[in-house]
Biopython code that builds the backbone (N, CA, C, O; Angstrom):
import numpy as np
from Bio.PDB.StructureBuilder import StructureBuilder

atoms = [
    (1, "MET", "N", (110.331, 105.220, 101.486)),
    (1, "MET", "CA", (110.741, 104.492, 102.054)),
    (1, "MET", "C", (110.491, 102.848, 101.619)),
    (1, "MET", "O", (111.175, 101.878, 101.944)),
    (2, "ARG", "N", (109.435, 102.888, 100.886)),
    (2, "ARG", "CA", (108.572, 101.428, 100.273)),
    (2, "ARG", "C", (109.976, 101.145, 99.513)),
    (2, "ARG", "O", (110.309, 99.961, 99.570)),
    (3, "VAL", "N", (110.725, 101.864, 98.923)),
    (3, "VAL", "CA", (111.583, 101.193, 97.976)),
    (3, "VAL", "C", (112.695, 100.692, 98.760)),
    (3, "VAL", "O", (113.283, 99.658, 98.445)),
    (4, "PHE", "N", (112.970, 101.320, 99.670)),
    (4, "PHE", "CA", (113.761, 100.707, 100.641)),
    (4, "PHE", "C", (113.593, 99.612, 101.336)),
    (4, "PHE", "O", (114.408, 98.691, 101.388)),
    (5, "ALA", "N", (112.470, 99.660, 101.933)),
    (5, "ALA", "CA", (111.735, 98.200, 102.523)),
    (5, "ALA", "C", (112.037, 97.156, 101.653)),
    (5, "ALA", "O", (112.540, 96.149, 102.151)),
    (6, "THR", "N", (111.794, 97.195, 100.235)),
    (6, "THR", "CA", (111.712, 96.062, 99.541)),
    (6, "THR", "C", (113.362, 95.815, 98.966)),
    (6, "THR", "O", (113.750, 94.763, 98.458)),
    (7, "ALA", "N", (114.042, 96.805, 99.139)),
    (7, "ALA", "CA", (115.115, 96.233, 98.835)),
    (7, "ALA", "C", (115.744, 95.583, 99.858)),
    (7, "ALA", "O", (116.511, 94.634, 99.694)),
    (8, "VAL", "N", (115.384, 96.157, 101.118)),
    (8, "VAL", "CA", (116.013, 95.321, 101.890)),
    (8, "VAL", "C", (115.442, 93.958, 102.371)),
    (8, "VAL", "O", (116.107, 93.285, 103.158)),
    (9, "GLY", "N", (114.220, 93.523, 101.921)),
    (9, "GLY", "CA", (113.340, 92.560, 101.752)),
    (9, "GLY", "C", (114.257, 91.394, 100.597)),
    (9, "GLY", "O", (114.616, 90.249, 100.872)),
    (10, "GLU", "N", (114.421, 92.001, 99.527)),
    (10, "GLU", "CA", (115.392, 91.165, 98.308)),
    (10, "GLU", "C", (116.569, 90.435, 98.823)),
    (10, "GLU", "O", (116.941, 89.287, 98.582)),
    (11, "PHE", "N", (117.159, 91.501, 99.711)),
    (11, "PHE", "CA", (118.706, 91.008, 100.355)),
    (11, "PHE", "C", (118.354, 89.768, 101.547)),
    (11, "PHE", "O", (118.991, 88.720, 101.656)),
    (12, "ALA", "N", (117.324, 90.130, 102.287)),
    (12, "ALA", "CA", (116.933, 89.382, 103.533)),
    (12, "ALA", "C", (116.472, 87.843, 103.290)),
    (12, "ALA", "O", (116.869, 86.755, 103.707)),
    (13, "TRP", "N", (115.502, 88.251, 102.466)),
    (13, "TRP", "CA", (114.676, 86.529, 102.027)),
    (13, "TRP", "C", (115.337, 85.560, 101.836)),
    (13, "TRP", "O", (115.012, 84.628, 102.571)),
    (14, "PRO", "N", (116.396, 85.287, 100.947)),
    (14, "PRO", "CA", (117.707, 84.442, 101.067)),
    (14, "PRO", "C", (117.882, 84.000, 102.304)),
    (14, "PRO", "O", (118.023, 82.786, 102.452)),
    (15, "LEU", "N", (117.907, 84.738, 103.277)),
    (15, "LEU", "CA", (118.779, 84.224, 103.995)),
    (15, "LEU", "C", (118.016, 83.479, 104.897)),
    (15, "LEU", "O", (118.675, 82.688, 105.572)),
    (16, "VAL", "N", (116.322, 83.521, 105.182)),
    (16, "VAL", "CA", (115.662, 82.762, 105.721)),
    (16, "VAL", "C", (115.543, 81.675, 105.986)),
    (16, "VAL", "O", (114.886, 81.268, 106.944)),
    (17, "ARG", "N", (116.374, 80.738, 104.908)),
    (17, "ARG", "CA", (116.254, 79.251, 105.019)),
    (17, "ARG", "C", (117.392, 78.560, 105.800)),
    (17, "ARG", "O", (117.652, 77.380, 106.030)),
    (18, "PHE", "N", (118.044, 79.880, 106.161)),
    (18, "PHE", "CA", (119.328, 79.287, 107.214)),
    (18, "PHE", "C", (118.832, 79.439, 108.435)),
    (18, "PHE", "O", (118.558, 80.603, 108.726)),
    (19, "PRO", "N", (118.591, 78.472, 109.399)),
    (19, "PRO", "CA", (118.154, 78.335, 110.602)),
    (19, "PRO", "C", (118.999, 79.279, 111.769)),
    (19, "PRO", "O", (118.474, 79.642, 112.822)),
    (20, "GLU", "N", (120.135, 79.538, 111.448)),
    (20, "GLU", "CA", (120.508, 80.180, 112.207)),
    (20, "GLU", "C", (120.693, 81.656, 112.077)),
    (20, "GLU", "O", (121.422, 82.314, 112.820)),
    (21, "ALA", "N", (119.819, 82.254, 110.847)),
    (21, "ALA", "CA", (119.758, 83.809, 110.661)),
    (21, "ALA", "C", (118.310, 84.060, 110.536)),
    (21, "ALA", "O", (117.912, 85.201, 110.306)),
    (22, "GLU", "N", (117.306, 82.838, 110.704)),
    (22, "GLU", "CA", (115.911, 83.205, 110.588)),
    (22, "GLU", "C", (115.244, 84.333, 111.443)),
    (22, "GLU", "O", (114.475, 85.174, 110.977)),
    (23, "ASP", "N", (115.605, 84.254, 112.666)),
    (23, "ASP", "CA", (114.914, 85.451, 113.842)),
    (23, "ASP", "C", (115.768, 86.728, 113.354)),
    (23, "ASP", "O", (115.244, 87.770, 113.749)),
    (24, "GLN", "N", (116.872, 86.916, 112.647)),
    (24, "GLN", "CA", (117.599, 87.809, 112.890)),
    (24, "GLN", "C", (116.945, 89.098, 111.462)),
    (24, "GLN", "O", (116.955, 90.329, 111.420)),
    (25, "VAL", "N", (116.461, 88.062, 110.508)),
    (25, "VAL", "CA", (116.163, 88.214, 109.288)),
    (25, "VAL", "C", (114.591, 88.870, 109.326)),
    (25, "VAL", "O", (114.240, 89.804, 108.605)),
    (26, "ARG", "N", (113.656, 88.133, 110.390)),
    (26, "ARG", "CA", (112.585, 88.453, 110.565)),
    (26, "ARG", "C", (112.700, 89.807, 111.161)),
    (26, "ARG", "O", (111.887, 90.657, 110.798)),
    (27, "GLN", "N", (113.662, 90.125, 112.080)),
    (27, "GLN", "CA", (113.720, 91.494, 112.878)),
    (27, "GLN", "C", (114.067, 92.671, 112.102)),
    (27, "GLN", "O", (113.720, 93.821, 112.369)),
    (28, "LEU", "N", (114.907, 92.228, 110.946)),
    (28, "LEU", "CA", (115.524, 92.989, 110.138)),
    (28, "LEU", "C", (114.058, 93.753, 109.327)),
    (28, "LEU", "O", (113.665, 94.917, 109.247)),
    (29, "LEU", "N", (113.581, 92.546, 108.857)),
    (29, "LEU", "CA", (112.085, 92.611, 107.702)),
    (29, "LEU", "C", (111.167, 93.841, 108.699)),
    (29, "LEU", "O", (110.700, 94.841, 108.153)),
    (30, "ALA", "N", (111.032, 93.626, 109.949)),
    (30, "ALA", "CA", (110.123, 94.117, 110.552)),
    (30, "ALA", "C", (110.569, 95.361, 110.438)),
    (30, "ALA", "O", (109.905, 96.104, 109.715)),
    (31, "SER", "N", (111.793, 95.914, 111.108)),
    (31, "SER", "CA", (112.168, 97.113, 111.512)),
    (31, "SER", "C", (112.586, 97.727, 110.127)),
    (31, "SER", "O", (112.975, 98.884, 110.285)),
    (32, "SER", "N", (112.621, 97.369, 109.001)),
    (32, "SER", "CA", (113.110, 98.045, 107.775)),
    (32, "SER", "C", (111.620, 98.645, 107.412)),
    (32, "SER", "O", (111.424, 99.821, 107.109)),
    (33, "SER", "N", (110.632, 97.656, 107.494)),
    (33, "SER", "CA", (109.107, 98.075, 106.957)),
    (33, "SER", "C", (108.548, 99.012, 107.566)),
    (33, "SER", "O", (107.714, 99.809, 107.137)),
    (34, "ALA", "N", (109.163, 98.899, 108.932)),
    (34, "ALA", "CA", (108.317, 100.114, 110.201)),
    (34, "ALA", "C", (108.494, 101.425, 110.257)),
    (34, "ALA", "O", (107.751, 102.265, 110.765)),
    (35, "ILE", "N", (109.677, 101.592, 109.623)),
    (35, "ILE", "CA", (110.171, 103.180, 109.519)),
    (35, "ILE", "C", (109.018, 103.534, 108.945)),
    (35, "ILE", "O", (108.145, 104.105, 109.598)),
    (36, "GLY", "N", (108.858, 103.203, 107.501)),
    (36, "GLY", "CA", (107.906, 103.986, 106.320)),
    (36, "GLY", "C", (106.739, 103.914, 107.197)),
    (36, "GLY", "O", (106.238, 104.999, 107.492)),
    (37, "ALA", "N", (106.133, 102.716, 107.737)),
    (37, "ALA", "CA", (104.608, 102.416, 108.189)),
    (37, "ALA", "C", (104.262, 103.581, 109.258)),
    (37, "ALA", "O", (103.238, 104.263, 109.305)),
    (38, "ASN", "N", (105.383, 103.621, 110.094)),
    (38, "ASN", "CA", (105.424, 104.766, 111.299)),
    (38, "ASN", "C", (105.546, 105.977, 110.928)),
    (38, "ASN", "O", (105.110, 106.863, 111.664)),
    (39, "TYR", "N", (106.236, 106.327, 109.564)),
    (39, "TYR", "CA", (106.458, 107.861, 109.200)),
    (39, "TYR", "C", (104.794, 108.200, 108.588)),
    (39, "TYR", "O", (104.225, 109.278, 108.759)),
    (40, "VAL", "N", (104.226, 107.053, 107.879)),
    (40, "VAL", "CA", (103.005, 107.530, 107.629)),
    (40, "VAL", "C", (101.867, 107.807, 108.528)),
    (40, "VAL", "O", (101.188, 108.828, 108.640)),
    (41, "ALA", "N", (101.812, 106.758, 109.097)),
    (41, "ALA", "CA", (101.101, 107.038, 110.857)),
    (41, "ALA", "C", (101.342, 108.182, 111.428)),
    (41, "ALA", "O", (100.382, 108.758, 111.939)),
    (42, "ALA", "N", (102.868, 108.891, 111.499)),
    (42, "ALA", "CA", (102.778, 110.004, 112.004)),
    (42, "ALA", "C", (102.407, 111.217, 111.490)),
    (42, "ALA", "O", (102.386, 112.260, 112.144)),
    (43, "GLY", "N", (101.997, 111.063, 109.876)),
    (43, "GLY", "CA", (101.428, 112.071, 108.960)),
    (43, "GLY", "C", (99.862, 112.131, 109.371)),
    (43, "GLY", "O", (99.117, 113.105, 109.264)),
    (44, "ASP", "N", (99.600, 111.036, 109.792)),
    (44, "ASP", "CA", (97.911, 111.096, 109.870)),
    (44, "ASP", "C", (97.738, 111.098, 111.666)),
    (44, "ASP", "O", (96.702, 110.703, 112.200)),
    (45, "GLY", "N", (98.623, 111.475, 112.246)),
    (45, "GLY", "CA", (98.157, 111.689, 113.924)),
    (45, "GLY", "C", (97.231, 112.826, 113.933)),
    (45, "GLY", "O", (97.063, 113.773, 113.165)),
    (46, "ARG", "N", (96.712, 112.476, 114.968)),
    (46, "ARG", "CA", (95.301, 113.365, 115.464)),
    (46, "ARG", "C", (96.238, 114.457, 116.744)),
    (46, "ARG", "O", (95.494, 115.124, 117.463)),
    (47, "SER", "N", (97.299, 114.561, 116.912)),
    (47, "SER", "CA", (97.598, 115.552, 117.388)),
    (47, "SER", "C", (99.215, 115.979, 117.390)),
    (47, "SER", "O", (99.803, 115.033, 116.865)),
    (48, "ARG", "N", (99.923, 116.743, 117.668)),
    (48, "ARG", "CA", (101.072, 117.015, 117.575)),
    (48, "ARG", "C", (102.022, 116.108, 118.399)),
    (48, "ARG", "O", (102.949, 115.520, 117.842)),
    (49, "ARG", "N", (101.821, 116.013, 119.535)),
    (49, "ARG", "CA", (101.995, 114.947, 119.804)),
    (49, "ARG", "C", (102.097, 113.231, 119.728)),
    (49, "ARG", "O", (102.942, 112.528, 120.284)),
    (50, "GLU", "N", (101.036, 112.825, 118.917)),
    (50, "GLU", "CA", (100.966, 111.835, 118.561)),
    (50, "GLU", "C", (101.827, 111.695, 117.217)),
    (50, "GLU", "O", (102.321, 110.618, 116.886)),
    (51, "PHE", "N", (101.936, 112.612, 116.634)),
    (51, "PHE", "CA", (102.937, 112.897, 115.216)),
    (51, "PHE", "C", (104.543, 112.875, 115.966)),
    (51, "PHE", "O", (105.431, 112.182, 115.469)),
    (52, "LYS", "N", (104.709, 113.452, 116.818)),
    (52, "LYS", "CA", (106.219, 113.285, 117.675)),
    (52, "LYS", "C", (106.342, 111.988, 118.071)),
    (52, "LYS", "O", (107.314, 111.451, 117.539)),
    (53, "ALA", "N", (105.528, 111.054, 119.038)),
    (53, "ALA", "CA", (105.474, 110.076, 118.995)),
    (53, "ALA", "C", (105.963, 109.004, 118.019)),
    (53, "ALA", "O", (107.028, 108.392, 118.096)),
    (54, "LYS", "N", (104.829, 108.852, 116.910)),
    (54, "LYS", "CA", (105.425, 107.992, 116.069)),
    (54, "LYS", "C", (106.327, 108.642, 114.696)),
    (54, "LYS", "O", (106.419, 108.071, 113.609)),
    (55, "LEU", "N", (106.853, 109.765, 114.994)),
    (55, "LEU", "CA", (107.950, 109.922, 114.321)),
    (55, "LEU", "C", (109.224, 109.156, 115.192)),
    (55, "LEU", "O", (109.977, 108.328, 114.679)),
    (56, "GLY", "N", (109.273, 109.452, 116.114)),
    (56, "GLY", "CA", (110.091, 108.964, 117.221)),
    (56, "GLY", "C", (110.215, 107.356, 117.216)),
    (56, "GLY", "O", (111.228, 106.778, 117.610)),
    (57, "VAL", "N", (109.244, 106.800, 116.800)),
    (57, "VAL", "CA", (109.067, 105.406, 116.557)),
    (57, "VAL", "C", (109.635, 105.212, 115.597)),
    (57, "VAL", "O", (110.378, 104.230, 115.606)),
    (58, "SER", "N", (109.570, 105.884, 114.580)),
    (58, "SER", "CA", (110.114, 105.500, 112.997)),
    (58, "SER", "C", (111.403, 105.477, 113.150)),
    (58, "SER", "O", (111.952, 104.457, 112.734)),
    (59, "LEU", "N", (112.252, 106.507, 113.750)),
    (59, "LEU", "CA", (113.553, 107.127, 114.321)),
    (59, "LEU", "C", (114.308, 105.536, 114.760)),
    (59, "LEU", "O", (115.225, 104.903, 114.236)),
    (60, "GLU", "N", (113.594, 105.318, 115.747)),
    (60, "GLU", "CA", (113.879, 104.191, 116.677)),
    (60, "GLU", "C", (113.962, 102.816, 115.250)),
    (60, "GLU", "O", (114.969, 102.117, 115.364)),
    (61, "GLU", "N", (113.312, 102.551, 114.395)),
    (61, "GLU", "CA", (113.453, 101.855, 113.528)),
    (61, "GLU", "C", (114.146, 101.639, 112.722)),
    (61, "GLU", "O", (114.464, 100.537, 112.276)),
    (62, "ALA", "N", (114.546, 102.837, 112.358)),
    (62, "ALA", "CA", (115.660, 102.842, 111.427)),
    (62, "ALA", "C", (116.869, 102.736, 112.150)),
    (62, "ALA", "O", (117.837, 102.289, 111.536)),
    (63, "ASP", "N", (116.994, 103.036, 113.248)),
    (63, "ASP", "CA", (118.191, 102.809, 114.113)),
    (63, "ASP", "C", (118.287, 101.078, 114.257)),
    (63, "ASP", "O", (119.335, 100.531, 113.917)),
    (64, "GLU", "N", (117.428, 100.469, 114.647)),
    (64, "GLU", "CA", (117.031, 99.111, 114.525)),
    (64, "GLU", "C", (117.406, 98.404, 113.327)),
    (64, "GLU", "O", (117.900, 97.284, 113.193)),
    (65, "THR", "N", (117.094, 99.227, 112.532)),
    (65, "THR", "CA", (117.461, 98.634, 110.852)),
    (65, "THR", "C", (119.083, 98.992, 110.584)),
    (65, "THR", "O", (119.386, 98.177, 109.712)),
    (66, "VAL", "N", (120.118, 99.679, 110.841)),
    (66, "VAL", "CA", (121.169, 99.957, 110.920)),
    (66, "VAL", "C", (121.753, 99.027, 111.675)),
    (66, "VAL", "O", (122.786, 98.573, 111.184)),
    (67, "TYR", "N", (121.314, 98.432, 113.095)),
    (67, "TYR", "CA", (122.119, 97.371, 113.813)),
    (67, "TYR", "C", (121.865, 96.079, 113.249)),
    (67, "TYR", "O", (122.519, 95.144, 113.712)),
    (68, "TRP", "N", (121.171, 95.885, 112.483)),
    (68, "TRP", "CA", (120.783, 94.481, 111.911)),
    (68, "TRP", "C", (121.531, 94.297, 110.763)),
    (68, "TRP", "O", (122.025, 93.200, 110.501)),
    (69, "LEU", "N", (121.686, 95.440, 109.926)),
    (69, "LEU", "CA", (122.454, 95.472, 108.556)),
    (69, "LEU", "C", (123.577, 95.154, 108.887)),
    (69, "LEU", "O", (124.074, 94.175, 108.330)),
    (70, "GLU", "N", (124.505, 96.042, 110.127)),
    (70, "GLU", "CA", (125.625, 96.025, 110.291)),
    (70, "GLU", "C", (126.102, 94.732, 110.784)),
    (70, "GLU", "O", (127.232, 94.320, 110.523)),
    (71, "TYR", "N", (124.827, 93.763, 111.850)),
    (71, "TYR", "CA", (125.344, 92.518, 112.018)),
    (71, "TYR", "C", (125.152, 91.614, 111.093)),
    (71, "TYR", "O", (125.308, 90.441, 111.433)),
    (72, "PHE", "N", (124.725, 91.947, 109.547)),
    (72, "PHE", "CA", (124.582, 91.018, 108.407)),
    (72, "PHE", "C", (125.859, 91.272, 108.044)),
    (72, "PHE", "O", (126.388, 90.272, 107.558)),
    (73, "SER", "N", (126.534, 92.187, 108.090)),
    (73, "SER", "CA", (127.979, 92.659, 107.061)),
    (73, "SER", "C", (128.636, 91.651, 107.607)),
    (73, "SER", "O", (129.331, 91.072, 106.772)),
    (74, "HIS", "N", (128.718, 91.043, 109.072)),
    (74, "HIS", "CA", (129.495, 90.047, 109.269)),
    (74, "HIS", "C", (128.979, 88.632, 109.461)),
    (74, "HIS", "O", (129.503, 87.923, 110.320)),
    (75, "HIS", "N", (127.886, 88.137, 108.640)),
    (75, "HIS", "CA", (127.155, 87.030, 109.004)),
    (75, "HIS", "C", (128.068, 86.466, 107.501)),
    (75, "HIS", "O", (128.305, 87.202, 106.543)),
    (76, "PRO", "N", (128.464, 85.052, 107.604)),
    (76, "PRO", "CA", (129.012, 84.756, 106.579)),
    (76, "PRO", "C", (128.110, 84.145, 105.551)),
    (76, "PRO", "O", (128.748, 83.667, 104.613)),
    (77, "ARG", "N", (127.140, 84.054, 105.479)),
    (77, "ARG", "CA", (125.935, 83.646, 104.471)),
    (77, "ARG", "C", (125.286, 85.223, 103.700)),
    (77, "ARG", "O", (124.643, 85.205, 102.651)),
    (78, "ALA", "N", (125.540, 86.210, 104.294)),
    (78, "ALA", "CA", (125.001, 87.565, 104.050)),
    (78, "ALA", "C", (125.635, 87.743, 102.775)),
    (78, "ALA", "O", (126.736, 87.200, 102.685)),
    (79, "GLN", "N", (125.168, 88.449, 101.629)),
    (79, "GLN", "CA", (125.418, 88.885, 100.149)),
    (79, "GLN", "C", (126.236, 89.932, 100.493)),
    (79, "GLN", "O", (125.552, 90.930, 100.267)),
    (80, "LYS", "N", (127.653, 90.394, 101.045)),
    (80, "LYS", "CA", (128.018, 91.260, 101.418)),
    (80, "LYS", "C", (128.107, 92.833, 100.476)),
    (80, "LYS", "O", (128.363, 93.898, 101.038)),
    (81, "THR", "N", (127.892, 92.737, 99.252)),
    (81, "THR", "CA", (128.048, 93.575, 98.094)),
    (81, "THR", "C", (126.872, 94.438, 98.246)),
    (81, "THR", "O", (126.902, 95.666, 98.172)),
    (82, "ALA", "N", (125.736, 93.649, 98.485)),
    (82, "ALA", "CA", (124.390, 94.526, 99.354)),
    (82, "ALA", "C", (124.377, 95.134, 99.931)),
    (82, "ALA", "O", (123.883, 96.211, 99.598)),
    (83, "ILE", "N", (124.888, 94.974, 101.238)),
    (83, "ILE", "CA", (124.828, 95.718, 102.449)),
    (83, "ILE", "C", (125.227, 97.178, 102.310)),
    (83, "ILE", "O", (124.611, 97.959, 103.035)),
    (84, "PRO", "N", (126.174, 97.686, 101.483)),
    (84, "PRO", "CA", (126.901, 98.805, 101.909)),
    (84, "PRO", "C", (125.601, 100.044, 101.454)),
    (84, "PRO", "O", (125.356, 101.015, 102.170)),
    (85, "PRO", "N", (125.009, 99.802, 100.370)),
    (85, "PRO", "CA", (124.105, 100.623, 99.940)),
    (85, "PRO", "C", (122.678, 100.847, 100.925)),
    (85, "PRO", "O", (121.980, 101.837, 101.144)),
    (86, "LEU", "N", (122.626, 99.531, 101.357)),
    (86, "LEU", "CA", (121.298, 99.226, 102.154)),
    (86, "LEU", "C", (121.618, 99.998, 103.565)),
    (86, "LEU", "O", (120.706, 100.687, 104.023)),
    (87, "LEU", "N", (122.662, 99.936, 104.170)),
    (87, "LEU", "CA", (123.235, 100.699, 105.032)),
    (87, "LEU", "C", (123.513, 102.026, 105.066)),
    (87, "LEU", "O", (123.567, 102.641, 106.131)),
    (88, "ASP", "N", (123.695, 102.533, 104.002)),
    (88, "ASP", "CA", (123.927, 103.717, 103.970)),
    (88, "ASP", "C", (122.541, 104.774, 103.609)),
    (88, "ASP", "O", (122.500, 105.947, 103.981)),
    (89, "GLU", "N", (121.638, 104.211, 102.954)),
    (89, "GLU", "CA", (120.492, 104.713, 103.120)),
    (89, "GLU", "C", (119.757, 104.546, 104.438)),
    (89, "GLU", "O", (119.036, 105.495, 104.747)),
    (90, "ALA", "N", (119.815, 103.343, 105.412)),
    (90, "ALA", "CA", (119.422, 103.149, 106.755)),
    (90, "ALA", "C", (119.773, 104.162, 107.432)),
    (90, "ALA", "O", (118.843, 104.677, 108.053)),
    (91, "ARG", "N", (121.154, 104.828, 107.590)),
    (91, "ARG", "CA", (121.753, 105.620, 108.189)),
    (91, "ARG", "C", (121.135, 107.064, 107.826)),
    (91, "ARG", "O", (120.756, 107.899, 108.647)),
    (92, "GLN", "N", (121.111, 107.188, 106.349)),
    (92, "GLN", "CA", (120.684, 108.612, 106.079)),
    (92, "GLN", "C", (119.117, 108.568, 106.629)),
    (92, "GLN", "O", (118.646, 109.552, 107.200)),
    (93, "LEU", "N", (118.509, 107.617, 106.462)),
    (93, "LEU", "CA", (116.939, 107.632, 106.911)),
    (93, "LEU", "C", (116.922, 108.316, 108.529)),
    (93, "LEU", "O", (116.339, 109.339, 108.885)),
    (94, "ALA", "N", (117.688, 107.469, 109.280)),
    (94, "ALA", "CA", (118.011, 107.751, 110.547)),
    (94, "ALA", "C", (118.370, 109.319, 110.862)),
    (94, "ALA", "O", (117.639, 110.070, 111.507)),
    (95, "LYS", "N", (119.679, 109.685, 110.265)),
    (95, "LYS", "CA", (119.655, 110.841, 110.425)),
    (95, "LYS", "C", (118.716, 111.932, 109.868)),
    (95, "LYS", "O", (118.596, 112.897, 110.623)),
    (96, "ILE", "N", (118.130, 111.981, 108.889)),
    (96, "ILE", "CA", (116.381, 112.840, 108.525)),
    (96, "ILE", "C", (115.614, 112.954, 109.656)),
    (96, "ILE", "O", (115.417, 114.017, 110.244)),
    (97, "LEU", "N", (115.064, 111.608, 110.057)),
    (97, "LEU", "CA", (114.272, 111.234, 110.997)),
    (97, "LEU", "C", (114.918, 111.731, 112.302)),
    (97, "LEU", "O", (114.100, 112.254, 113.058)),
    (98, "GLY", "N", (116.080, 111.700, 112.715)),
    (98, "GLY", "CA", (116.544, 112.122, 113.999)),
    (98, "GLY", "C", (116.609, 113.942, 113.923)),
    (98, "GLY", "O", (116.165, 114.573, 114.882)),
    (99, "LYS", "N", (117.086, 114.541, 112.936)),
    (99, "LYS", "CA", (117.050, 115.594, 112.879)),
    (99, "LYS", "C", (115.451, 116.226, 113.092)),
    (99, "LYS", "O", (115.224, 117.078, 113.951)),
    (100, "SER", "N", (114.400, 115.687, 112.192)),
    (100, "SER", "CA", (113.332, 116.493, 112.457)),
    (100, "SER", "C", (112.708, 115.805, 113.979)),
    (100, "SER", "O", (111.770, 116.359, 114.554)),
    (101, "TRP", "N", (113.116, 115.010, 114.325)),
    (101, "TRP", "CA", (112.414, 114.826, 115.711)),
    (101, "TRP", "C", (113.042, 115.866, 116.487)),
    (101, "TRP", "O", (112.293, 116.401, 117.305)),
    (102, "SER", "N", (114.396, 116.348, 116.432)),
    (102, "SER", "CA", (115.118, 117.090, 117.629)),
    (102, "SER", "C", (114.341, 118.421, 117.325)),
    (102, "SER", "O", (113.906, 119.103, 118.252)),
    (103, "THR", "N", (114.159, 118.815, 115.876)),
    (103, "THR", "CA", (113.250, 120.130, 115.464)),
    (103, "THR", "C", (112.365, 120.219, 116.063)),
    (103, "THR", "O", (112.224, 121.214, 116.773)),
    (104, "LEU", "N", (111.293, 119.096, 116.018)),
    (104, "LEU", "CA", (110.048, 119.314, 117.054)),
    (104, "LEU", "C", (110.595, 119.462, 118.449)),
    (104, "LEU", "O", (109.941, 120.256, 119.124)),
    (105, "GLU", "N", (111.682, 118.874, 119.097)),
    (105, "GLU", "CA", (111.650, 118.904, 120.464)),
    (105, "GLU", "C", (112.183, 120.341, 120.620)),
    (105, "GLU", "O", (112.005, 120.986, 121.653)),
    (106, "ARG", "N", (112.897, 120.851, 119.463)),
    (106, "ARG", "CA", (113.286, 122.157, 119.825)),
    (106, "ARG", "C", (112.173, 122.931, 119.854)),
    (106, "ARG", "O", (112.139, 123.660, 120.845)),
    (107, "ASN", "N", (111.291, 123.025, 119.151)),
    (107, "ASN", "CA", (109.849, 123.649, 118.771)),
    (107, "ASN", "C", (109.107, 123.552, 120.101)),
    (107, "ASN", "O", (108.800, 124.540, 120.768)),
    (108, "ASP", "N", (108.853, 122.338, 120.423)),
    (108, "ASP", "CA", (107.997, 122.534, 121.521)),
    (108, "ASP", "C", (108.751, 122.916, 122.783)),
    (108, "ASP", "O", (108.060, 123.032, 123.795)),
    (109, "GLY", "N", (109.733, 123.077, 122.861)),
    (109, "GLY", "CA", (110.267, 124.299, 123.776)),
    (109, "GLY", "C", (109.873, 125.368, 123.928)),
    (109, "GLY", "O", (109.263, 125.863, 124.876)),
    (110, "LEU", "N", (110.449, 126.084, 122.309)),
    (110, "LEU", "CA", (109.886, 127.454, 122.130)),
    (110, "LEU", "C", (108.400, 127.554, 122.213)),
    (110, "LEU", "O", (107.988, 128.704, 122.366)),
    (111, "ASP", "N", (107.498, 126.607, 122.145)),
    (111, "ASP", "CA", (105.754, 126.493, 122.531)),
    (111, "ASP", "C", (105.679, 127.050, 123.805)),
    (111, "ASP", "O", (104.903, 127.949, 124.130)),
    (112, "ARG", "N", (106.471, 126.522, 124.500)),
    (112, "ARG", "CA", (106.014, 126.797, 126.062)),
    (112, "ARG", "C", (106.416, 127.386, 126.968)),
    (112, "ARG", "O", (106.118, 127.398, 128.162)),
    (113, "VAL", "N", (107.521, 128.181, 126.047)),
    (113, "VAL", "CA", (107.995, 129.525, 126.352)),
    (113, "VAL", "C", (107.049, 130.695, 125.820)),
    (113, "VAL", "O", (107.007, 131.786, 126.388)),
    (114, "ARG", "N", (106.364, 130.418, 124.793)),
    (114, "ARG", "CA", (105.351, 131.344, 124.365)),
    (114, "ARG", "C", (104.022, 131.485, 124.796)),
    (114, "ARG", "O", (103.293, 132.456, 124.592)),
    (115, "ARG", "N", (103.724, 130.344, 125.471)),
    (115, "ARG", "CA", (102.410, 130.077, 125.822)),
    (115, "ARG", "C", (102.169, 130.647, 127.610)),
    (115, "ARG", "O", (101.149, 130.634, 128.300)),
    (116, "ARG", "N", (103.486, 131.081, 127.906)),
    (116, "ARG", "CA", (103.585, 131.924, 129.293)),
    (116, "ARG", "C", (102.554, 133.160, 129.362)),
    (116, "ARG", "O", (102.626, 134.086, 128.554)),
    (117, "PRO", "N", (101.705, 133.113, 130.261)),
    (117, "PRO", "CA", (100.872, 134.304, 130.141)),
    (117, "PRO", "C", (101.488, 135.591, 130.536)),
    (117, "PRO", "O", (102.358, 135.746, 131.393)),
    (118, "ARG", "N", (100.791, 136.708, 129.625)),
    (118, "ARG", "CA", (101.133, 138.104, 129.459)),
    (118, "ARG", "C", (100.937, 138.950, 130.687)),
    (118, "ARG", "O", (99.750, 139.153, 130.944)),
    (119, "ARG", "N", (101.856, 139.523, 131.555)),
    (119, "ARG", "CA", (101.142, 140.226, 132.464)),
    (119, "ARG", "C", (101.171, 141.610, 132.295)),
    (119, "ARG", "O", (100.554, 142.340, 133.071)),
]
sb = StructureBuilder()
sb.init_structure("model")
sb.init_model(0)
sb.init_chain("A")
sb.init_seg("    ")
for serial, (resi, resn, name, xyz) in enumerate(atoms, 1):
    if name == "N":
        sb.init_residue(resn, " ", resi, " ")
    sb.init_atom(name, np.array(xyz, "f"), 0.0, 1.0, " ", f" {name:<3s}", serial, name[0])
structure = sb.get_structure()
């Protein structure tokens, strides 16, 4: 994920000098780097609940990164050839994180069933 965030940075930093893109570039840089940061934080979670919450934040950041990359695919000053591989990787990360989160969600439901008192 660090390599991905670095690649996004290499794509986005040249756009910072254009006032009309500055805010959007900062949003893209923040969301792309937050994917990995929140994933690491999830691994350091003190509980299953905290792990799941941080994994959910990581997923949200991946979705936001997809949004901003799609946005820049229509921006006149963006280097269009750099976007497809970044967009593909962002979508893959979102898919992986989404699957992990839904597996946790499904397993949490199973845990609740197992915790019923025996009679």
